[in-house]
Kinemage of the C-alpha trace (Angstrom):
@kinemage 1
@onewidth
@group {chain A} dominant
@subgroup {mainchain}
@vectorlist {calphas} color= white
{ca met a 1} P -0.103 3.803 -13.259
{ca gly a 2} L 1.669 4.225 -10.076
{ca leu a 3} L 1.538 6.379 -7.128
{ca pro a 4} L 2.773 9.863 -7.479
{ca lys a 5} L 4.456 12.008 -4.847
{ca arg a 6} L 2.784 15.247 -3.896
{ca glu a 7} L 3.712 17.514 -1.305
{ca leu a 8} L 0.039 18.323 0.124
{ca phe a 9} L -2.514 15.865 1.539
{ca his a 10} L -5.322 17.114 -0.290
{ca glu a 11} L -3.459 16.922 -3.626
{ca tyr a 12} L -3.968 13.233 -3.582
{ca ile a 13} L -7.631 13.651 -3.304
{ca asp a 14} L -7.816 15.669 -6.293
{ca tyr a 15} L -5.291 13.415 -8.199
{ca trp a 16} L -7.711 10.269 -7.368
{ca ala a 17} L -10.600 12.261 -8.535
{ca glu a 18} L -9.003 13.100 -11.784
{ca val a 19} L -7.744 9.385 -12.285
{ca asp a 20} L -11.557 8.067 -11.992
{ca ser a 21} L -14.251 10.577 -10.533
{ca asn a 22} L -16.524 7.747 -10.198
{ca phe a 23} L -14.490 5.210 -8.253
{ca pro a 24} L -16.177 4.252 -4.873
{ca ser a 25} L -13.441 5.724 -2.609
{ca ile a 26} L -15.549 5.386 0.512
{ca lys a 27} L -18.371 2.817 1.750
{ca tyr a 28} L -19.983 3.712 5.052
{ca ser a 29} L -23.042 2.871 7.193
{ca gly a 30} L -23.994 -0.383 5.116
{ca lys a 31} L -24.474 1.105 1.696
{ca gly a 32} L -23.528 4.588 1.714
{ca ile a 33} L -20.892 5.393 -1.000
{ca leu a 34} L -18.838 8.367 -1.584
{ca thr a 35} L -17.021 8.564 -5.201
{ca ala a 36} L -13.679 10.238 -5.572
{ca gly a 37} L -15.315 13.041 -7.440
{ca glu a 38} L -17.833 13.527 -4.640
{ca leu a 39} L -15.266 13.480 -1.910
{ca lys a 40} L -13.176 16.204 -3.865
{ca glu a 41} L -16.538 18.399 -4.449
{ca leu a 42} L -17.719 17.919 -0.806
{ca ser a 43} L -14.375 18.578 0.565
{ca leu a 44} L -14.145 21.916 -1.586
{ca lys a 45} L -17.417 22.885 -0.361
{ca ala a 46} L -16.544 22.547 3.420
{ca ala a 47} L -13.332 24.359 2.889
{ca thr a 48} L -15.068 27.460 1.542
{ca gly a 49} L -17.715 27.100 4.374
{ca phe a 50} L -15.037 26.934 6.932
{ca tyr a 51} L -13.280 30.037 5.051
{ca glu a 52} L -16.580 31.967 5.331
{ca met a 53} L -16.797 31.112 9.007
{ca gly a 54} L -13.334 32.859 9.469
{ca val a 55} L -10.700 29.844 9.231
{ca arg a 56} L -7.497 30.926 7.824
{ca lys a 57} L -4.033 29.346 7.406
{ca gly a 58} L -2.701 28.173 10.782
{ca asp a 59} L -6.280 28.278 12.576
{ca thr a 60} L -7.539 25.207 14.154
{ca ile a 61} L -10.565 22.942 13.575
{ca val a 62} L -11.455 20.609 16.591
{ca thr a 63} L -13.426 17.291 15.653
{ca val a 64} L -15.365 15.121 18.118
{ca leu a 65} L -16.192 12.638 15.456
{ca thr a 66} L -15.638 8.881 14.884
{ca thr a 67} L -14.527 7.308 11.718
{ca ile a 68} L -17.249 8.884 9.584
{ca pro a 69} L -17.344 10.721 6.318
{ca glu a 70} L -17.621 14.127 8.122
{ca phe a 71} L -14.239 13.634 9.658
{ca ile a 72} L -12.643 12.848 6.331
{ca ile a 73} L -14.138 15.790 4.728
{ca thr a 74} L -13.401 18.130 7.385
{ca trp a 75} L -9.710 16.897 7.563
{ca ile a 76} L -9.335 17.388 3.683
{ca ala a 77} L -11.119 20.859 3.750
{ca ala a 78} L -8.946 21.993 6.422
{ca ser a 79} L -5.865 21.091 4.177
{ca arg a 80} L -7.122 22.928 1.326
{ca ile a 81} L -6.995 26.236 3.408
{ca gly a 82} L -3.999 25.645 5.476
{ca ala a 83} L -5.829 24.820 8.730
{ca ile a 84} L -5.309 22.395 11.185
{ca val a 85} L -7.419 19.551 12.272
{ca val a 86} L -7.381 18.612 15.984
{ca pro a 87} L -9.391 15.181 16.667
{ca met a 88} L -10.476 14.524 19.840
{ca asp a 89} L -11.919 11.137 21.566
{ca val a 90} L -15.756 10.710 21.520
{ca asn a 91} L -15.595 9.331 25.050
{ca tyr a 92} L -14.038 12.614 26.379
{ca lys a 93} L -15.932 14.331 29.213
{ca arg a 94} L -16.063 17.805 30.767
{ca thr a 95} L -12.517 17.926 32.235
{ca asp a 96} L -10.904 16.501 28.974
{ca phe a 97} L -12.661 19.124 26.946
{ca leu a 98} L -11.918 22.031 29.479
{ca asn a 99} L -8.256 21.014 29.483
{ca met a 100} L -7.825 20.429 25.617
{ca ile a 101} L -10.005 22.604 23.625
{ca pro a 102} L -8.773 26.040 25.068
{ca his a 103} L -5.207 24.940 24.585
{ca ser a 104} L -6.057 23.946 21.048
{ca gln a 105} L -7.700 27.416 20.219
{ca pro a 106} L -9.935 26.497 17.541
{ca lys a 107} L -12.055 28.579 15.465
{ca val a 108} L -14.505 25.989 14.921
{ca val a 109} L -15.667 22.638 16.734
{ca val a 110} L -17.064 19.923 14.515
{ca ser a 111} L -19.071 17.354 17.097
{ca leu a 112} L -21.196 14.490 17.074
{ca lys a 113} L -24.460 15.001 19.417
{ca lys a 114} L -23.840 12.103 21.151
{ca phe a 115} L -21.599 8.730 21.360
{ca his a 116} L -23.565 5.915 23.029
{ca lys a 117} L -24.474 7.444 26.563
{ca asn a 118} L -21.885 10.309 26.265
{ca lys a 119} L -23.822 13.600 25.379
{ca ile a 120} L -21.029 15.321 23.772
{ca ala a 121} L -22.919 18.547 22.311
{ca ser a 122} L -24.761 18.956 25.601
{ca thr a 123} L -21.523 18.744 27.488
{ca leu a 124} L -19.873 21.143 25.261
{ca phe a 125} L -22.962 23.403 25.499
{ca glu a 126} L -22.928 23.518 29.254
{ca ile a 127} L -19.062 24.500 29.306
{ca lys a 128} L -18.754 26.683 25.964
{ca glu a 129} L -18.402 29.896 27.909
{ca his a 130} L -15.025 28.541 29.226
{ca leu a 131} L -13.936 27.421 25.628
{ca gly a 132} L -13.444 30.713 23.951
{ca asn a 133} L -15.174 32.323 21.013
{ca val a 134} L -16.021 29.290 18.759
{ca ile a 135} L -18.365 28.146 16.044
{ca tyr a 136} L -20.050 24.822 16.542
{ca ile a 137} L -21.275 22.294 13.866
{ca val a 138} L -23.097 19.217 15.139
{ca lys a 139} L -23.903 16.042 13.296
{ca gly a 140} L -27.465 16.111 14.466
{ca asp a 141} L -29.780 19.128 15.513
{ca his a 142} L -28.770 20.635 18.757
{ca lys a 143} L -28.804 24.038 20.219
{ca leu a 144} L -25.121 23.901 20.862
{ca gly a 145} L -24.818 25.168 16.928
{ca ile a 146} L -25.657 24.657 13.418
{ca ser a 147} L -26.030 21.159 12.043
{ca trp a 148} L -23.683 19.492 9.689
{ca ser a 149} L -26.503 19.037 6.974
{ca glu a 150} L -27.019 22.924 6.980
{ca phe a 151} L -23.319 23.532 6.902
{ca ile a 152} L -22.746 21.192 3.924
{ca glu a 153} L -25.834 21.929 1.888
{ca lys a 154} L -25.335 25.616 2.018
{ca asp a 155} L -24.252 27.146 -1.242
{ca tyr a 156} L -20.743 28.474 -1.480
{ca ser a 157} L -18.323 29.959 -3.879
{ca ser a 158} L -15.171 27.800 -4.074
{ca glu a 159} L -13.293 30.636 -5.642
{ca lys a 160} L -12.770 32.371 -2.299
{ca ile a 161} L -10.095 29.906 -1.364
{ca phe a 162} L -8.108 29.503 -4.707
{ca pro a 163} L -5.776 32.445 -3.925
{ca leu a 164} L -4.668 30.342 -0.610
{ca gln a 165} L -3.536 27.404 -2.433
{ca gly a 166} L 0.105 28.639 -3.173
{ca his a 167} L 0.705 29.887 0.333
{ca ile a 168} L 0.498 26.315 1.674
{ca asp a 169} L 3.835 24.535 2.356
{ca glu a 170} L 4.634 20.987 3.122
{ca asn a 171} L 5.996 21.949 6.587
{ca asp a 172} L 2.719 23.420 7.602
{ca thr a 173} L 1.008 21.606 10.406
{ca ile a 174} L -2.034 19.875 9.243
{ca leu a 175} L -2.764 17.458 12.092
{ca ile a 176} L -2.635 17.850 15.875
{ca val a 177} L -2.830 14.712 17.968
{ca trp a 178} L -3.192 14.848 21.654
{ca thr a 179} L -1.321 11.960 22.974
{ca gly a 180} L -0.015 10.534 26.282
{ca gly a 181} L -3.230 10.759 28.095
{ca ser a 182} L -3.020 7.161 29.458
{ca thr a 183} L 0.749 7.418 30.139
{ca gly a 184} L 1.294 10.862 31.435
{ca ser a 185} L 0.304 14.448 31.024
{ca pro a 186} L -1.478 14.699 27.415
{ca lys a 187} L 0.575 16.624 24.896
{ca ala a 188} L -0.587 18.032 21.713
{ca val a 189} L 1.744 16.752 18.956
{ca cys a 190} L 2.110 18.907 15.563
{ca leu a 191} L 2.125 16.675 12.284
{ca ser a 192} L 2.874 18.476 8.998
{ca his a 193} L 1.856 17.725 5.479
{ca lys a 194} L 5.482 16.103 5.177
{ca asn a 195} L 5.250 13.960 8.123
{ca val a 196} L 1.604 12.662 7.192
{ca val a 197} L 2.229 12.204 3.473
{ca ser a 198} L 5.911 10.645 4.112
{ca met a 199} L 4.385 8.333 6.588
{ca ile a 200} L 1.506 7.146 4.538
{ca leu a 201} L 3.559 6.645 1.476
{ca his a 202} L 5.867 4.393 3.401
{ca glu a 203} L 2.942 2.509 4.712
{ca val a 204} L 1.015 2.261 1.315
{ca arg a 205} L 4.388 0.896 -0.203
{ca lys a 206} L 5.048 -1.565 2.702
{ca val a 207} L 1.384 -3.007 2.878
{ca cys a 208} L 1.413 -3.474 -1.059
{ca asp a 209} L 4.800 -5.216 -0.876
{ca phe a 210} L 3.391 -7.595 1.859
{ca leu a 211} L 0.454 -8.237 -0.175
{ca gly a 212} L 2.089 -8.561 -3.739
{ca lys a 213} L 0.344 -5.634 -5.123
{ca lys a 214} L 1.474 -2.523 -6.754
{ca pro a 215} L 1.113 0.937 -5.185
{ca gly a 216} L -1.421 3.152 -7.022
{ca ala a 217} L -2.323 0.470 -9.529
{ca asp a 218} L -4.005 -2.200 -7.421
{ca arg a 219} L -6.984 -0.587 -5.276
{ca phe a 220} L -8.055 -3.108 -2.864
{ca val a 221} L -10.357 -2.967 0.014
{ca trp a 222} L -9.082 -1.217 3.134
{ca leu a 223} L -10.864 -1.660 6.376
{ca ala a 224} L -10.743 1.780 8.867
{ca asn a 225} L -12.342 1.576 12.228
{ca leu a 226} L -9.671 3.061 14.677
{ca pro a 227} L -10.180 6.192 16.570
{ca val a 228} L -9.413 9.107 14.597
{ca ser a 229} L -8.048 10.788 17.584
{ca his a 230} L -5.294 8.487 17.377
{ca val a 231} L -2.398 8.522 14.801
{ca gly a 232} L -3.249 5.019 13.994
{ca gly a 233} L -6.931 5.907 13.181
{ca ser a 234} L -6.239 9.010 11.124
{ca val a 235} L -2.865 8.841 9.673
{ca glu a 236} L -2.367 4.981 9.210
{ca met a 237} L -6.114 3.775 8.309
{ca leu a 238} L -7.945 6.668 6.662
{ca gly a 239} L -4.657 8.284 5.272
{ca thr a 240} L -3.370 5.322 3.892
{ca gly a 241} L -6.812 4.604 2.168
{ca leu a 242} L -7.229 8.351 0.903
{ca ile a 243} L -3.493 8.550 -0.392
{ca gly a 244} L -3.070 4.988 -1.543
{ca gly a 245} L -6.522 5.409 -3.591
{ca leu a 246} L -8.099 2.293 -1.859
{ca lys a 247} L -11.615 1.136 -1.279
{ca leu a 248} L -12.147 2.604 2.161
{ca arg a 249} L -14.790 0.748 4.251
{ca leu a 250} L -15.512 2.897 7.410
{ca gln a 251} L -16.876 1.613 10.606
{ca lys a 252} L -17.445 4.397 13.199
{ca glu a 253} L -15.998 2.099 15.934
{ca trp a 254} L -13.990 -0.977 16.437
{ca ser a 255} L -16.004 -3.741 17.338
{ca pro a 256} L -14.936 -7.542 16.992
{ca trp a 257} L -17.924 -9.011 15.135
{ca pro a 258} L -18.598 -6.218 12.873
{ca ala a 259} L -14.994 -5.885 11.992
{ca leu a 260} L -15.127 -9.725 11.209
{ca gln a 261} L -18.268 -9.501 9.254
{ca val a 262} L -16.730 -6.900 6.913
{ca met a 263} L -13.353 -8.949 6.527
{ca gln a 264} L -15.276 -11.990 5.708
{ca asn a 265} L -17.956 -10.205 3.092
{ca glu a 266} L -15.100 -8.009 1.544
{ca lys a 267} L -12.547 -10.664 1.436
{ca thr a 268} L -9.913 -8.265 2.987
{ca leu a 269} L -6.200 -9.110 2.418
{ca phe a 270} L -4.835 -6.959 5.541
{ca ala a 271} L -6.074 -6.460 9.121
{ca gly a 272} L -4.512 -4.207 11.305
{ca gly a 273} L -4.732 -3.183 14.983
{ca val a 274} L -3.144 -3.400 18.192
{ca pro a 275} L -2.476 -6.879 19.909
{ca thr a 276} L -5.396 -6.391 22.185
{ca met a 277} L -7.861 -6.600 19.240
{ca phe a 278} L -6.150 -9.605 17.950
{ca ser a 279} L -6.418 -11.325 21.580
{ca ile a 280} L -10.041 -10.500 21.536
{ca trp a 281} L -10.492 -12.028 18.111
{ca thr a 282} L -8.741 -15.073 18.697
{ca ala a 283} L -10.600 -15.762 22.011
{ca leu a 284} L -13.957 -15.609 20.105
{ca pro a 285} L -15.483 -19.198 20.195
{ca asp a 286} L -17.008 -18.854 16.603
{ca leu a 287} L -13.978 -17.154 14.946
{ca leu a 288} L -13.284 -19.889 12.658
{ca glu a 289} L -16.954 -19.814 11.130
{ca tyr a 290} L -15.526 -16.597 9.293
{ca asn a 291} L -12.920 -18.573 7.408
{ca leu a 292} L -10.277 -15.759 7.322
{ca lys a 293} L -7.526 -17.828 6.594
{ca ser a 294} L -8.718 -18.525 3.187
{ca thr a 295} L -8.327 -14.790 2.249
{ca leu a 296} L -6.606 -12.930 4.966
{ca lys a 297} L -2.933 -12.371 3.713
{ca val a 298} L -1.204 -10.202 6.399
{ca ala a 299} L -2.143 -9.554 10.029
{ca phe a 300} L -0.345 -6.311 11.205
{ca met a 301} L 0.090 -5.401 14.838
{ca ser a 302} L 1.557 -2.177 16.613
{ca gly a 303} L 1.186 -0.221 19.913
{ca asp a 304} L 2.074 -2.805 22.206
{ca lys a 305} L 4.287 -5.943 22.783
{ca val a 306} L 2.987 -9.218 21.667
{ca ser a 307} L 3.095 -12.522 23.177
{ca leu a 308} L 4.191 -15.601 21.592
{ca his a 309} L 1.070 -17.320 22.590
{ca leu a 310} L -0.996 -14.702 20.742
{ca leu a 311} L 1.322 -15.098 17.740
{ca asn a 312} L 0.515 -18.731 17.590
{ca lys a 313} L -3.226 -18.378 18.041
{ca ile a 314} L -3.350 -15.803 15.135
{ca ser a 315} L -1.389 -18.213 13.044
{ca glu a 316} L -3.566 -20.981 13.837
{ca lys a 317} L -6.968 -19.169 13.541
{ca met a 318} L -6.402 -15.993 11.125
{ca cys a 319} L -3.294 -15.801 9.309
{ca glu a 320} L 0.376 -17.044 9.069
{ca thr a 321} L 2.036 -13.944 8.041
{ca ile a 322} L 2.294 -11.718 10.990
{ca ile a 323} L 3.852 -8.399 10.702
{ca val a 324} L 5.131 -6.103 13.697
{ca gly a 325} L 5.734 -2.606 13.727
{ca tyr a 326} L 6.858 0.151 16.109
{ca gly a 327} L 6.313 4.134 16.197
{ca ser a 328} L 4.649 6.626 18.328
{ca thr a 329} L 2.691 9.717 17.496
{ca glu a 330} L 5.819 11.979 17.886
{ca ala a 331} L 8.420 9.758 16.146
{ca gly a 332} L 6.289 8.606 13.210
{ca ala a 333} L 3.058 6.198 13.334
{ca glu a 334} L 5.515 3.434 12.371
{ca val a 335} L 9.226 3.717 12.149
{ca ser a 336} L 10.090 0.302 11.690
{ca phe a 337} L 8.580 -3.035 10.157
{ca ser a 338} L 9.280 -6.539 10.682
{ca glu a 339} L 9.239 -8.779 7.589
{ca pro a 340} L 7.390 -11.928 6.582
{ca gly a 341} L 9.236 -14.880 7.727
{ca asp a 342} L 10.749 -13.281 10.889
{ca ser a 343} L 10.436 -15.807 13.796
{ca tyr a 344} L 7.566 -15.412 16.074
{ca glu a 345} L 10.021 -16.146 19.065
{ca asp a 346} L 12.121 -12.928 18.015
{ca leu a 347} L 8.740 -10.895 17.637
{ca ala a 348} L 7.535 -12.132 21.081
{ca asn a 349} L 10.862 -10.837 22.445
{ca gly a 350} L 10.367 -7.434 21.196
{ca tyr a 351} L 12.116 -7.428 17.745
{ca val a 352} L 10.197 -4.805 15.653
{ca gly a 353} L 12.072 -4.924 12.436
{ca lys a 354} L 14.358 -2.415 10.704
{ca pro a 355} L 13.996 1.249 10.229
{ca leu a 356} L 12.120 2.602 7.073
{ca pro a 357} L 14.184 4.231 4.561
{ca gly a 358} L 15.164 7.759 5.564
{ca val a 359} L 14.546 6.978 9.201
{ca asp a 360} L 17.221 7.379 11.506
{ca ile a 361} L 17.070 5.454 14.839
{ca ile a 362} L 19.871 5.679 17.608
{ca val a 363} L 19.847 4.438 20.986
{ca val a 364} L 21.363 6.577 23.840
{ca asp a 365} L 22.388 6.468 27.484
{ca glu a 366} L 21.263 8.761 30.513
{ca asn a 367} L 23.918 11.327 29.315
{ca gly a 368} L 22.578 11.208 25.701
{ca ser a 369} L 25.825 9.441 24.411
{ca val a 370} L 24.943 6.939 21.465
{ca leu a 371} L 25.304 3.282 22.456
{ca pro a 372} L 26.873 0.424 20.513
{ca pro a 373} L 24.799 -2.390 19.106
{ca asn a 374} L 22.989 -4.872 21.830
{ca gln a 375} L 23.030 -2.127 24.676
{ca asp a 376} L 19.884 -1.077 26.122
{ca gly a 377} L 19.072 2.693 26.224
{ca glu a 378} L 16.307 5.366 25.093
{ca ile a 379} L 15.286 5.043 21.608
{ca leu a 380} L 15.444 8.413 19.376
{ca val a 381} L 14.046 9.052 16.125
{ca lys a 382} L 14.423 11.337 13.235
{ca gly a 383} L 13.293 11.578 9.719
{ca asp a 384} L 10.728 13.215 7.327
{ca ile a 385} L 8.038 11.327 9.466
{ca thr a 386} L 8.996 12.614 12.711
{ca ser a 387} L 7.436 15.569 14.483
{ca gln a 388} L 9.292 18.638 15.342
{ca asn a 389} L 7.415 20.171 18.371
{ca tyr a 390} L 4.055 20.100 20.563
{ca phe a 391} L 1.576 22.716 19.932
{ca asn a 392} L 2.062 25.876 22.265
{ca met a 393} L 3.979 23.835 24.634
{ca pro a 394} L 7.702 25.185 24.534
{ca glu a 395} L 9.106 23.245 27.351
{ca glu a 396} L 7.273 20.030 26.485
{ca thr a 397} L 9.030 20.552 23.113
{ca lys a 398} L 12.497 21.109 24.610
{ca arg a 399} L 12.223 17.757 26.746
{ca gly a 400} L 10.558 15.792 23.995
{ca phe a 401} L 12.984 16.585 21.043
{ca ser a 402} L 16.639 17.218 20.774
{ca glu a 403} L 18.336 20.348 19.169
{ca asp a 404} L 19.359 18.317 16.326
{ca gly a 405} L 15.618 16.983 15.567
{ca tyr a 406} L 15.514 13.585 16.912
{ca cys a 407} L 12.391 12.376 18.921
{ca lys a 408} L 12.822 11.032 22.404
{ca thr a 409} L 10.370 8.467 22.482
{ca gly a 410} L 10.941 7.489 26.131
{ca asp a 411} L 10.999 3.770 25.091
{ca leu a 412} L 13.942 1.504 26.086
{ca gly a 413} L 15.621 -0.977 23.589
{ca his a 414} L 18.459 -1.754 21.392
{ca leu a 415} L 19.899 -2.043 17.885
{ca asp a 416} L 21.314 -5.438 16.906
{ca gly a 417} L 24.279 -6.057 14.755
{ca asn a 418} L 22.307 -6.137 11.709
{ca gly a 419} L 20.359 -2.756 12.327
{ca gly a 420} L 17.248 -4.414 13.812
{ca leu a 421} L 15.256 -2.575 16.584
{ca trp a 422} L 14.190 -4.476 19.920
{ca ile a 423} L 11.811 -2.949 22.226
{ca thr a 424} L 12.481 -3.729 25.907
{ca gly a 425} L 10.378 -1.309 27.972
{ca arg a 426} L 9.104 2.068 28.766
{ca ile a 427} L 11.098 4.627 30.832
{ca lys a 428} L 8.112 6.017 32.696
{ca phe a 429} L 6.755 2.674 33.802
{ca ile a 430} L 10.116 1.786 35.421
{ca ile a 431} L 9.654 0.413 38.824
{ca arg a 432} L 12.735 0.972 41.129
{ca val a 433} L 12.740 -1.837 43.838
{ca gly a 434} L 15.700 -0.623 45.984
{ca ser a 435} L 18.646 -0.135 43.921
{ca tyr a 436} L 17.097 -2.402 41.066
{ca thr a 437} L 14.984 -1.549 38.268
{ca val a 438} L 12.261 -3.515 37.087
{ca leu a 439} L 10.340 -3.287 33.658
{ca pro a 440} L 6.751 -4.065 34.109
{ca ser a 441} L 6.627 -5.882 30.778
{ca glu a 442} L 9.215 -8.349 32.239
{ca ile a 443} L 6.319 -9.458 34.484
{ca glu a 444} L 3.550 -9.131 32.148
{ca asp a 445} L 5.097 -11.019 29.393
{ca ile a 446} L 5.197 -14.120 31.451
{ca val a 447} L 1.633 -13.606 32.977
{ca asn a 448} L 0.116 -13.002 29.660
{ca lys a 449} L 1.410 -16.413 28.293
{ca gln a 450} L -0.665 -18.059 31.142
{ca lys a 451} L -4.055 -19.865 30.564
{ca asn a 452} L -7.197 -17.546 30.453
{ca val a 453} L -5.255 -14.441 31.019
{ca leu a 454} L -6.898 -11.529 28.931
{ca val a 455} L -4.933 -8.434 30.553
{ca ser a 456} L -2.303 -8.352 33.078
{ca ala a 457} L -0.367 -4.837 34.600
{ca ala a 458} L 2.268 -4.787 36.918
{ca phe a 459} L 2.614 -1.421 39.057
{ca gly a 460} L 5.129 -0.094 41.110
{ca val a 461} L 3.766 0.787 44.760
{ca pro a 462} L 5.433 2.815 47.554
{ca asp a 463} L 7.278 0.934 50.216
{ca glu a 464} L 8.980 2.448 53.228
{ca lys a 465} L 11.686 -0.330 53.145
{ca tyr a 466} L 12.484 -0.607 49.226
{ca gly a 467} L 11.190 2.720 47.823
{ca glu a 468} L 8.808 0.473 45.707
{ca val a 469} L 7.647 -3.068 45.406
{ca val a 470} L 5.624 -4.798 42.664
{ca trp a 471} L 1.919 -5.271 42.612
{ca leu a 472} L 0.088 -7.229 39.870
{ca val a 473} L -3.208 -7.226 38.470
{ca ile a 474} L -4.709 -10.115 36.566
{ca gly a 475} L -7.948 -10.002 34.433
{ca pro a 476} L -9.141 -13.369 33.240
{ca glu a 477} L -11.082 -13.761 29.893
{ca pro a 478} L -14.708 -13.288 30.694
{ca gly a 479} L -16.182 -16.308 31.906
{ca thr a 480} L -12.956 -18.050 33.198
{ca thr a 481} L -10.597 -18.045 36.096
{ca val a 482} L -6.811 -18.034 36.569
{ca asn a 483} L -4.774 -19.991 38.772
{ca glu a 484} L -2.788 -17.438 40.835
{ca thr a 485} L -0.586 -20.053 42.635
{ca glu a 486} L 0.518 -21.498 39.222
{ca ile a 487} L 1.083 -17.903 37.746
{ca met a 488} L 3.133 -17.090 41.014
{ca glu a 489} L 5.140 -20.376 40.589
{ca arg a 490} L 5.944 -19.488 37.062
{ca leu a 491} L 7.103 -16.064 38.043
{ca thr a 492} L 9.215 -17.366 40.842
{ca glu a 493} L 10.811 -19.652 38.242
{ca glu a 494} L 11.764 -17.127 35.893
{ca leu a 495} L 12.468 -13.924 37.619
{ca ala a 496} L 14.708 -12.598 40.281
{ca asn a 497} L 13.050 -12.164 43.921
{ca tyr a 498} L 12.989 -8.515 43.716
{ca lys a 499} L 10.969 -8.562 40.533
{ca leu a 500} L 7.987 -10.983 41.963
{ca pro a 501} L 4.821 -9.110 42.949
{ca arg a 502} L 4.196 -8.700 46.626
{ca lys a 503} L 0.589 -8.668 46.151
{ca ile a 504} L -1.779 -9.913 43.408
{ca leu a 505} L -4.955 -8.363 42.565
{ca asn a 506} L -8.054 -9.933 40.497
{ca tyr a 507} L -9.683 -7.678 38.146
{ca glu a 508} L -13.047 -8.740 36.894
{ca val a 509} L -13.316 -8.115 33.323
{ca asp a 510} L -16.735 -6.662 31.815
{ca ala a 511} L -16.945 -7.917 28.337
{ca ala a 512} L -19.173 -4.771 27.603
{ca asn a 513} L -16.599 -2.295 29.214
{ca met a 514} L -13.133 -3.639 28.593
{ca pro a 515} L -10.294 -2.083 30.656
{ca phe a 516} L -8.381 -0.730 27.503
{ca thr a 517} L -7.932 2.627 25.963
{ca ser a 518} L -9.469 3.551 22.694
{ca ile a 519} L -6.438 2.232 20.820
{ca gly a 520} L -6.250 -1.050 22.463
{ca lys a 521} L -3.805 -0.434 25.179
{ca val a 522} L -4.189 -1.547 28.885
{ca asp a 523} L -5.759 1.523 30.664
{ca arg a 524} L -3.351 1.418 33.569
{ca pro a 525} L -4.681 4.526 35.239
{ca arg a 526} L -8.328 3.310 35.372
{ca ile a 527} L -7.262 -0.127 36.699
{ca gln a 528} L -5.205 1.927 39.143
{ca gln a 529} L -7.969 3.987 40.256
{ca glu a 530} L -10.803 1.256 40.087
{ca leu a 531} L -8.525 -0.982 42.624
{ca asn a 532} L -7.308 1.841 44.636
{ca ile a 533} L -3.683 1.033 44.015
{ca pro a 534} L -1.530 3.468 45.603
{ca lys a 535} L 0.459 5.738 43.536
{ca lys a 536} L 4.050 6.723 43.327
């Protein structure tokens, strides 16, 4: 048995239900189980429920959910009727919803009642007159709308959606992911069936190759706990488990100890996430008690640059085979992967492997001319995994995509003589000191290697003489301190004078409220606001 090629996302759900309807596809909330057959039936039921609510092909369904079965069922159900799911972060507040929900134009919103202290349903109820004519479904009881239980337990006739099946095309949008909130104005990225299915098939095959498994035949445990509002949580984690026919183990959110507990109990072979997650894991004093090195075969990281110090800690405490990927919501969740055996030094210096099959990567200068190997420029990507547009954002689409279908990533890097991709920085974070260009990563990479540093962030601050100068924020690991004098001495040894920070600010890291975004990247806007760092 191999992994077949299907055009539409939901077709894989039906395929695996036919292979073994009793297979435990999803485990959640401790002992909760959904079999492949149950997942198919529930998604059919939800699809007819949405159809009766007036949802048709091309309509959108906004979700404000964590990594729970209700999101998976909603996503599959939307796929069946040609609708589009728009997952939003469960930490969003009033302004976020007012900005993003009207633009998304949903027929239905499926939401948690609350997430920790964030009273999502109450917030939506307060502002619903500004959100248009929307039907609300709430996981829990709330005056905002009907409960999920009432919605899913109602009797429906699935025959109503059958005539629509043939009208769904692989180029139809299935998912809209809002991205860029931590790095600029949020943009709504459209991902088609082709984008999602192609990306997941690449991911399944790569992971199986790394693990020595057969795609579609070896159905191992797959842990999913990243936010579904991010392409890493929805496409890479959930999608890989669903299309790959794996044993999905859901955790509604990422937390270091519960994740380690599942990895230990289930003897998971693969651990994926952003470098920050691994940095937190390797800093835990009890990490070795989980004995991950005896079972974990591959540690995979993407989403940010990784330091040599962290790579060595992962190798020492978790797993020696470390893979690094590179991608974005628009370009493809991962467009390149490193390989087992690639040197840690290269990975720390920005090497992210070779492009996936069928993915074309070029590097261009400011005029759009293609650069030769080993010259830095903007990275452009094109392939079946690449989005073609933003939702109802024609001007953003013009700026973000070329006429011949390349995604303009905004990332700086180069291709080497062997076709390998190296990432060197981010265009929008460039600091201009006089006539010189400074990449924050140049400074942060050095600082992150120093003792007790958990987070660092370099900012460009307005200056009358130079236009901008560098300020540096350093956040030590909770319960520790950093030696700013030693750090400054190291920066002075390794960097040109114009790259040196004119000011160092200490950021006190709260272990219960880390300064990271929901996907583990340094939350630069938050740090800038909390420390009152002047903006450009």
